[in-house]
N, C-alpha and C positions, 0 to 999 in steps of 0.2 A: 500608529503603524500605519504607513501609507500603502494602499493596495497597488498592485502590480498589475493586476487584470481587472476586466469588468465582470459584469454579472454573469454573461452565459459561459466565459472562461472559467470564472469560479466553479460553476455549478458543474461544467465538465470535468474539471480538475477533481472536484469532489466525487464525482460517480465513480471516475476511472480509479481513483486512489482506495475507496471503499471496496471496489471489485477487485482490484490488485491485493488489497490485505486479506480478503477473504481466501483468495486463489492460493496466496503464498502461504497462509496459515494451513489449508486443505492439503498442500502438498508438503508442508512441513509435517504435517500429523502422518501422511502416507510414508515419508521417508522415516519417520520416527518409528513406525510400526514395521519396517523392512518390507515394504509391499514389493511383490515380485513385477508388478506392472510397471515399475521404473527401474527395475534391473538393467535395461539397455541404455538408459542415461548416467550410469555409473563408469567413472573414470577409472576402468579395470584393465590389467593386461589380458593379452590373448591366451597366455599358458601359466598354469601355476603346476607346482610340482605335486602338491596334495589338496585334498579337498578341505582340510583345515586351515591352509594357507588362504586359499579363496575365501571361505567364510570369514575370516579375520580381516583380510582387505575389505570385503564387501561390507562388513558390519562399520568398518571404520569409515568407508565412503558415505554409506548411509547416514551415519551420525553427523559427518561433515556436511552434507548437503543439508540436512534438516535445520542445521542452526543457520546456513546461509540462507535458508527459506523464511526462517523466523526473524533473522534481522531485517531481511528484505521487507517482510509484513510490518514490523514496526517502523521503518522508514515510509512505507505506503500509509500507515497510520499518521504519521507527523504530517506529511503533505495534505492528507485528509484533513486534519486539524487546521493546518494553515489556510486551506481553501475555505473551509468552513468560517475561519475569523473573518477573511477577505470578504465572505458574501455578507456577512452581518455587518460589517463596518460599512460596506456599501449600502447596505438597506436602512441603516441608521443615517448615514449621510443624506439619502433621497428623503427620507422622511424628514428630517431637520429641513431641508431646501424646500419641502412641500408646506411645512409649518410657516416658514418664513414666506413665502408668497401669499398665503392664505392671511397674514398678519398684515402686510403692505396692501393686499385688497380693502382690508377692513379700514385701514387708516384713510383711504381714498374716498 
């Protein structure tokens, strides 16, 4: 599997992906617990006929956004895994080239 980026880029992508994974998991848990801190971010209408109608719509929106956050966390986790694989492949490639240089020096 060829790496598409270098060591620094892989490290940056790994860091951001891990950070994004944790953030999306925490937000997903907050939406699952129907946290009122996120009430303003729900796509709700301005007016409802009854309190029960508002609660039903808010519960549906909280559940939908929680699922979106969990799916996003999984995608961030996949990118973190890919970045880790690229980083490991790059390190193995560098180690192999160093070993080859040392062997050439010994032969001379």
